[in-house]
Steps between C-alpha positions, in 0.01 A plus 500: 500500500267514198588141412463395865156656518390326179621169636297535820190619314508211253583237762219250528360468849788681669347650813671715762558201726663310214707807410636516855617140468621521142856436617389139547425458129729241336612756241574785744878445511513473121306826466769675704773373268301588186420848634861584578604367158236716332626828642864389476467430128336840454802671657748287302329588170554868575863456603582270209343739249705790637831319541510206257280639222145468373558230238681247719250561783204437270652180363583373850146562628334332202737204472447420870199298381752218436522433875130425572470307174792270585387479864149393398629233263745355752320538834153408378632251244312649209519311174742654250399425141680605184219744421513653847879529491481667159243749629722589796803557276292715264359698791837574659645599163202728443553672836863578420418637154204708618699686767813530285623851420715611208730699725586410855765742617365548851613164641757530777674164557586596859132467594407183314438333836180710524324349194629158608338555840182616327500189279533273803252688719226535241532135399498387861186707566303322226628160612389574857155603378459163330633313805264691729198449274567128479592422861383776735182674377286214620191712572464610137524866602780661297368852565598485867846366416554770238378777729717393793801467268457861397460597867849363565620689193348817647666449838837429338475804273393721790801386707734586212340844468539563873864393489558736207317772701255578221253766627155361584330776301652346184253211524201734479588681179210463251714336230638250752154408629351469152784291360492285813129429454545410132819294538372333816188383319690378194770324701243329720318374192817373336575263789142417600395395151826314439429285807137454393615389156749256654208360705302436183769266369413568134874513418812357660659763723809520280283582197288749694804696620624513141164620367476760776845643435463500122158664525631777726793576270285503184239727658775732630667537162170565321404764758844660466456517124143633521529746789863612483565456127789266577639355178546125488808351339504198271618292796205620708249403231672163460462450874130585484451244221685234699293590807176439310640170368606403852152573639341291224743218584419517871127480437550176309693324779 
């Protein structure tokens, strides 16, 4: 609901009369699909971490960037140069090395379908965002689309909670409300600004998705090292170096 509220507040010229007829927007159906995917992926990440293991779940979520990159190149017929191809290979290699762990004894092969589902779902989500930005957000108002997408995520999550008979008072615990406000704001921004950046057209979509994923992983690993004193292996540092090289390659394409 935090993300929904932000979307409505930031929507340009969205009055109450327009809000009542928002179901007529060309992107409305796509926002329903994106919203259900958002909350579904959130649940799958939790299940996959518990059942299949942290390492394989992390790799699956990060490597899902392959799907929107390939989709953008094929569907939108983006030019594939040798430099661009090299940057993509470097970036994907960097992602694998950065999230690699020395020991991975928590992987349960019986539940490998969960990270596979996560890989497919997360990749499909990014591909749908690009498709929607290109073909459906014709009014140049990504805030409304993002907000309504999170509204569908809220409704879907609420239905799951009701089915699981989670007590209503659980929603009003201070730590739940605070984390919801923070995560809602951050998650709204992650999609809103991604769509805005796609609108700018400074980079091909395939390159932008690569830069976005590499940037998230690099920031995450540096924060883990700084805040939680997590030690980085030689493979992790090699991945960081390749990530920097990949970013430099992308900016030259």
